[in-house]
N, C-alpha and C positions, 0 to 999 in steps of 0.2 A: 292642440295639447301641448302641456308646457316640453319646456326643452330638455327636463330632467328625465320625464316620462320617455320622449323620441331616444334620449342617450340609454337608458336603462333598455329599452326594445332592442337596438340594435347591438347593444350587448347581450341580451338572450338570446338573439338571432344567430350570432356568433357562436356562443357557447351550442347552440344547437346544430350547428354545422362542424363544429368541431366532436361532439357526442355523437353525429352520423358516422364521422369517419372511425372513431372509437368501437362502434357497435359492429364495422364490417373489418376491422383490423383482422389479418389471419383467420378468416373465413373459409379461405379456399387452400390452407396450407396443412391440411390434413384429412386423411381419407374419412369415407362417410363410415360412422360407428355403425356397427350392426345390432341388434334387426332393424332399429326404428328409424334411422336416417336412410338407410339403403332401398327401402322399398319405397319410400316417398318419391326419391329421386329417378327410382326407375321407373316407375309408374308414371310421372312425367315425361320422362325419357320416349316412352312407347305411344303416349301420347302425341307425340311428334311424329314419331316413326311409322304409326297407324293412321293418324290422322284423324282419331275418334276423340273427338274431345267430351262425348255424353258417357260414355261407358270406359271407368278406367280400367286398364289391363295390365297384369302383371305376370312377367315369363310367357306371357301368350295367351294365356286366359282371364276371363273378369275379376276383379278384385273389387269386392264391394262391399265391404264393412266402413269406409268413410266417404262421406260426401267429397265432391269435388272442389274445393275453393281452393286447397295448399297444393293441390296436384295443377290447377290452372298455373297459379302462381308460377311454379318452380318451371312449366314447361314454357311458360313466356319469358322468364328468365335466361334460359337455357336455349330459346331460339334466338334469343340477343346475346348473351356471352359465349355461348357454346355448352358442351355438357361436361362442365367442370363443378367441382366442390363449392366453388365459388357461387355460382350460379344457382346452386341448389339450395344455400343456404343464404342467399341474398335475401329472397321475401321475408325469411323469418328477419332478419337485422332490421329491414326497413318496416317490416312490422312492429318491432319493439321500440323502433326511431319515434314512429307515428303514436304510440302509446304513450311516451315521453314526450310528443309535443299537446295532446290532449291534455296530459296532466300539468302541462305547464301553464296552457291556456285557462283550465276552470279554476287551477289556483288563483291564478291573476285575478279572474273575475271573482272569486270569493274572498279574498285578502288581499289582495293587492299584488304590485309587481314583485315585493320581497318575495310572498310565497311562493308565486310560480317559479321564483329561480331556485328557489329552497326544494320546491318539489321535482324540478328539472334535474337537479344533480342526484338527488335522492333517489329516485327512481333509475339516472343512469347506472348507480354504482350498486344498485342492489343486487344481490349474490343470486339469488333464483332467475331475475329478469335480465342477468347477462348471460348465465349459463344456459338459460332456454333459447336463447337469440343466437346463441352457437352451436344450436342441436335442432335438427329438423323434427319438432313435434309442434302440433295443433296450438298449444295451451298459450303460448304468448300471442299467437295470431288471436285467438279468442279472446284474451284478455284485453288486448287492444280495442276490439271490436265490440267488447261489452262495456268498456269505460268510457267510448267514443257513443253507443247507444244510449246509455245514463244521462251522459254532457246534453246529447240534443235533446231525450226525454227533458230535462230541466229546462232546455233553453226554450221550447216548446212550450211548456207550463205557463213561461212568464212571458212568452209571446206568441198567443196562440193564433195570431193572425198571419204567422210567419211561414209561408208554405216553403221556403227553403228549411227551416230546421223540422218540417212535416215531413220533407221526403228525406233529408238525412236520418229522422230517426229512423223509421221504417224499411228504407234501405238499409241500413245497419242491421236491424233486427234479420230483415232475409239473408245477410252475410253472415250472420251469427248460424243460421240454418244452416248455409254452405257450409261454414268451418267445421260444425261439429254435431250437426242434425238437430233435432227436437230437443236435447239437452240445453243445446247453446239458446234457443228462443225461451225454456222456462225458468232459466235465470232470468232474462228480462220481463217474462211474465210476472213470475214471482215478486220482482220489485217493484213492477207496476200496480198490481192490486194489494201490497202489503202499504204502499204510498198511499193509496185511497184509503186504505184502511187507517193506518194511522192519523193523517191528516183529516179525515173524516170529511171530505171533498169528492162528491158525486160527479162534480164539474168537471173533474178530470177527464172524464170518458169526453165531453165535449170538447173540452178545451185540446185536445189530443185527436179529434177525429176519428175515434177508433176503428168505427165501422169503415171509414174509407181507406185506414191506414192498414187493417187486414186485406182488403180487396189489392193494396199496390202490394203487399207482401207477397200473395197469391199471383201476383202478375209477373214476378219476380223469380217466384220458384218454381211454378208449375210449368213452363217449357221444360224444362229439365227433368224433372218429375215426370211427367208423362213420356217424353223419351224415352229414359233410362227402363222404364216399367217396361214401356213395347218391345224395348232390345234384348231384355232381360227381364221373361216371363218369372213372376214369382217374387221380385228383387225387396218390393215392400212390405211382405211380409216377412222375408227374412231380415230386412233392414231393421223393422219395428220390432219383432220379437226377440230376434237373437243379440243385435245389434243397440239395443236400449231394454226391453224388461230385461231379458236373461242377462245381461252385463251387470243391472243394477244387483242381482242377487247372486253373482258370479255361477251362474250357469253357462256363459257364454261358451259356445266351440268354435274356436281352439278357446282353452282358457288364457289369460292373460299371463306373462313371464313371472314367474316367481319374483325373480332380481327386482322386479318395478313394485310387488305388493309392498304394503307397510301396515302396521297395527294401528288402533286406534290412536294411541300414545305417540306412537312415530310419526303417525299424520302430523298432529298436533307440534310435535317437536320440531319437525321439518318445514311446517308453515313459517316458525318462528324461525328457521334456519334461512329461508329463502327469502325475508326480510333483513337479513342483516345487512348492514350495521344497526339499521334504525331499529331495528325491533325492541331495542333496550328502551326504547321511545313508548313504548305500548301504553303502559300505565298512565302516563300523563297526557298523550294522544286521547285514549277513552274518556278522561276526565274530562280534557278540552272539549272534545265533540260532544259530550252530554252537556256541558254548561252551556256550550254555545247553542244547541238544539234549545235547550230550555228558555234561555236568553231572547232566542229570535223567536219562539213560541208565543211567549209573553206581549211579544211585539208584532204579533201576526195579524192585529190591525192595521198596522202602518203599511200604506201599501208601496213597495218599493221594488226595481229591477232586480233586485240581487236577493230573491228569496233563499237565504243561507238553512233556514229548516228545512226547505227541501231537498236540497242540495245533500244535507248532511244525512237524513233520512235517507235518500239513494245511496250517498257513498259507505255508510254505514251496514246498509242491507247488501251492497254490490261484495262489500268484504268479506261479510258474513256467510252467506250463500255458499260459495266454494267449498267452506269447512264444514258448515252445518249438514249440508244435503249428503257429502260423501262420508263423512266422519262415521256414522253407524253401520256404513256398509262395507262389507268384506270385499269389495270389488275395489277399492280406493286404490290407487296410483300414487305414487312419490311425487309425481307433477301435477296431479289435480288440481292442488291450490294455488297454482301459479296467477290466475285471475284474480285472487283476493290483494296480489301486491299494488297494481294502481291506485284500488281508491284507500288504499291505506297510506301510500304515501300522500296521496292530498290531504285526509287529516293530519299527520303527523307534521306537513309543511306548516298545515295552519297553526298549530298550535308552538313548531318552533318560531315564526315570524311573529307570533303575536307574544311570545314569550319576552321577544326582544322589546316589543313598547311599553309592553307593562313595566319592563324592567328600566324604561327612558333612556335608552342608550340611543338617540337618532343619527349619532353621530357615527357611531359603528355601522349600523342599520343603512345611513345613505352610501356609505364606501360599497355596500353587498350589493347593491340593488338601486336605490335612488329614489324611491318610494314606496310607501307602505299604505295600508287601508284603515282605518281605525274602526271599531263596530260600537254598539252601544254601550259605551262604557263600562266596558266587560270588567269583573271583579277576578280575573284568573291572573294570581299573583303565586306561582309556586315558588317563594322566594328561597327554597332551600334546595330545590331540583339539581340547581347547577353544582352542588356541594355534591350531591350525590352521584349525579352523573359521572361528574369529573373524579371522583374517588374509584367510579368501575371502571373507567376508561384508564386510568392509570393503572391500574388492579390488572387488567387484561394485559396493558402493554409489560408491565413486568413478568406476566407470566408467559407471556411470547419472548420475551429475554433468556429464561428460563429453558425454554423449548429449544432456542437456538442453540445453546450448549449442548445440548443433548443428541440434535442434530448430527451438528459438527463431528461429534464422538461419534455417531454411527459412520459418518462419510471417510474417516479416517480407517474404519474396519472394512468399507467396501471400494479402497481404493483401487483394486486390480479389477473391478466390474465398472467398464468404462459407462455403461448405461445406466446403472444404477446410480454409479455417483454422479452421473450429469443432473438425473432427478434430482437427487439429495442436494446438490448445490443449488440447484432452481429454488428447492422449497427452502433452504437456508435464507437464501437472498428473499424470498418473497415473506418469510417470518419476520427478517430485519425490518423488513418497510411497514409489514402490521405493527411490529411493535414502536417503532417511532411514532407511526400514525397514532395510535391509542395514546401514547404518552403526551405528543402535544396537542391532540384536541383533549385530552384532559387536562393540562395546564392550563388552556384555552379558556375551559369550562369554566374552571375554577376561579381565573382570572376575570370572567365574565367578559372575554371578547370571542364572542360567540362567531363571528365570522373564521376567525382562526382554527376555531375547534371543528366547525362546519368543514373548510374546505382542507385540512390536516387529514380529516378521514377520506375525502370525497378521492383526492390526489394519491393518497397509499393506497387504494382499495382499486383506482383504475391501473395503476403500476402493476398491483397483484395482478388484476385479470388479464393484462398484457402478457406477464408473465405464464398464466395459467394457460392462453390460449398456444403460446410456446410449448408448454408443458404436453398440450392435446396431441401434439404432433410426435412427440417421445412415444405416447401410448397406443399410437394407430395400429402398429403389429399386432396389438391384442386385441382391439375392437373391431380392426375394420379388414376386408379380404384385399385391401389394396396391395399390399405388400406382394402375397404371395401369387395373386393372377399376374402382376406385372414380372415377377421372377418366372414363374412358371411359363408366360405367353414365351418368351425368350429363347425356351427350350423346345416349344411346343408346336404343333403345324396348327394350321387354322380350322382343319377338319378334325380336331380332337373332340371327342364327345365329352361335355362334364357333367357328373354325376354326383349330386349332392346328396348326404346321408339323411338331411332333415331337421326343421325344427319349425316350431310356432310360427304360423303366419309367414313363413316362407321369407322372411327378410334376411336373412343371411344368403339365401339363394339369390335374391335380388342384388346383393352386393355383388357377388361373383360375374353375374349377367351384366351388371353395370359398369363393371371394368374389363370383361370381355368387347363391350361395343363401346366404350369411351375413344371419342377421339376418331371414331370408324363410321364412313357414310357407305356399307356395303350393298352392292347392286347384285341381281342373280348375273348379269352379262360378266361381271368382273370375277366372282367367286365359283360359277360352277360353268363349265364345259358344255356346250350345246344346249338345245331346248328339253329341259327338265320338267317335267309335269308336277312333280311331287317334289318338296324339299327332304333332304335327309333328316334324321334326328338330330336332333340341337338346333338347328334353324327356322325362323318362323317369317313369314312374307309380312312387309308392309304396306303404304300407301306406293303407288305407281309400281317400279321395278326395284325399290327397296328390301332387303332383306336383313336380318339381324339374329344374332347367336342369343339361345337361352340354355337355361341348365335345367337337366333332370333331376327329378327329386325322390326319393324314397318314399313311399306312403304307408311301407308297414315296417317303420325304422323304431316302432314303441309307442306306449303312451303316451310319453312325452315329446314326442314329435308328430302328429295328430296334424295332419293339413286342415286348412280352412275347408267348410262345406258349403259352397256358395250354389245358389239357384244354377239349374240350366245342365248342361254336359259336365262329366268329368274330367278335369284338367286334362288339357294332353301330356303336360311335363310328369305328371304321376307314372312312376313306375315302380313293380313291385320286388321284393328280392329275387324271384326266379328269373324275372327280364334282364334285372342288373346282372346275374351270374351270365344269361345269355351275351350282352353286351360283352361282357369280360374275357369270354370264350373265342369272340369273334375275330374278324381280320383288323377291325378298325381299332384305331386309336382311341383310347378309353381312359380317362382320370376321375376318381373317386376323393370327394374332400370329406372330411368326417365333419362332426358337429363341435364347434368350438364352444357351444353353450352349455354342454353337458357339465354334470357335476362330478369332480374328479373322486370325490369321496362317496360316489353312491356306485356300491358294488353291483349292483343289478344293472348298472349300464356301465360295464366296461367298454373300453378303446375299440375293443375289436368286435364290438357286438353285431355289428351290419357288414363288418367288411368281406367282398368276396373274396374268392380261393381260386388260385392262391394270390396271397395280398403281397406277399415278400415286404421289403421296408419301404417308408415312404419314401419316395421322391424328393420331396422338398416337407418343409417342417420349420411353421411358425407361429408362436405361441402355442396353443391346443390345436392348429389346425395342421392337420397331416393330409398330405396329397398324397396315393397310390395310384400307381399307373398300371396296367394290364401289358404282357408280352408285346403288343405292337407298339406300345406307346415307350416301351425301353429300347426296344429295337430302333425306333424313329428318332431318339433323343437327340436334339442338337447338341 
C-alpha cells in the first residue's frame, strides 16, 4: 500500500474516532422523551430485573409489539453503565456510528478514499441521522443493518466463494428481523429480487447460496421465535396481524400517535429535511448515479472486482424503498424514511468526489484525502453546477442573517422570561453559525475551493448539533417525566401508589416507572417488614429477591387512551375509574398523574376528564403534567 494511502486511512480513522465522540456527546444529559424513549428503556430495565431475555415486559406485563434486538442492546448497555439515560441511548449512538463506518468503507471501494471521507462527513452531519441517534427509536439501527446487509450482499456477489461475506450478509438479514420484524427482511428481499430483475442474472441465486442462507437465517431466528411463542400463546398471530398487516392499513390497535403521522407530501418533505444539508445535491446525485449505472452497464463485459453497476442498483433501491413503500400508506410516520439516508450519502459522495476529478483539481483533492479513484473516462462534467450551488448556499446564508435579526428582536421582548430567553439565545447562536457556514460554503463553491465548501458546512452543522443537544435539556421538562418524578419523590414516601391517566402504548407510564426505579435495587427484605406472600399494588417481583415499582394505568380514560391488547391475560397494571376512586378514598398514599399528551384545544378531553374526586389542587405541575394527591398523600407530604 502506498504511503499516501496509509496516511489517508490513518486520517480517516482519526476522523471516525472524533465522530464517535460527537455521536455520544450529551446523550445522557436530558431525560427520556416520552412516549417513545421511555418504553424502550424500561423494557430493557425489566429484562435485567426479571432475568427474562425472551419476552419483553413493560410495567410487569408482556409487551409484544416489537422484536427484541434494541431491548437487548439497551439492557446490555444498562448492565455495563447502569440505568442511566446515557446507557439507554448508547446503542443508538454506536449503531449510527457503525452506519457511518459502512458508508465510509463502501464509498472508498466504489470511488476511492476521497469519496469515503466525503461520505463519512456527510452522513455524520445529516440532520435525520444525528437527531435519531439521540432519540431511542429503531430506525437508525435498522438503517445501519440495511446498509450493512446491502454492502455484504454486494461483496458476496463479487466474491461468491467467500464464506465470511456469506455469514455476514445472512446474519445481517437476521438482525434486520430482530430489529423491525418482517418489514426489515422485506426491504432486503425487495432489493435482492429487484437486482435479479435489473441485472437479468439468475446466477445471483447461486452466487449467494440462497437456500443455505435461508437455513442460516432460520437457525438464528427460530430459537427465539419458538421460545416466545411457547411463553406467550397467540404471539405470532398478534405479531403478524396487528403489528404488520393492520399497521400497513392503519388499523393497528392502539393506533400510532397522531403527532408522529404525516401526509404523503409531508413524508416526502421530511425525507428532504432528514438529508440536509446534502439534499440540495439530489438532482446532481440522481444524474450522476444514472450516468454511472449506464456507463458501468456498457462495460459489463469487462470483469472487475468492483462492479459499480450492482452497487449503484442496490444503493438506489435501498434509497427508494423506505420512501416508495410507505408513501401510499396512511400509517406512515415521520421517521420511517431514515433508512434512506445512508445509501443516498454514498451516491452523493460519489457525485461530490468525481466532480472534483472532472474539474481537474487534484491539488485540492489531494489535501482532502490523498487519493481518488478514476472511473471509465466518465463524461460527467457539471460545469455550471458549482455556480448554482454556490448561489443557493449564499442565499440561504443571507436568509439566516435576516432570521437572526428577527430572533434578536424577539429575545429583547422576552428578557424577563429566563427559560425562553435562554432558548432564544441558543437559537440566535445556532442561526449565526448556520449563516456563516452557508456563506463560507457558497463562496468556496463559487471559487471552486470544494474542500472549503464541504468543511464549512460540516463544521457549522457539527456546532449546531452540539447546541441542539444542549437545547434538548431545556425541553426535557415538557417531554420527560424525569423532573416531575424527581421533585415528587423528594416529598413522597416509597409506599406511595402511582396511577397514570393513560396514553397509547403506555409509553409515558413507562417513563414514570423508569424514574421511580432509577438507581435503585430494591429487595423484599429491605422494603417490606416480615415475610409477605403477596406484594402490594405498585410493586412487582423480579428475579431472585428483587422487587421494583410500577405504575397503574387507567384503562377507561377515553378512546385516545386505549391500552394495547396483547395476547394472554389482562395486564395487572390496568385499573378502571371505579377502582381508581376506591384507591383514592383509601388510607394509602395515592398520586394521580394526568396525560401530558392530550391536546389542550380538544374540548371533549378536558384536563379534569378522569380526575378522581375530590381532586383538590395539583401538588406539582410541570409543563402539561399535573400530579394530584389523595388525602393520605397530603397528610404525609414531606
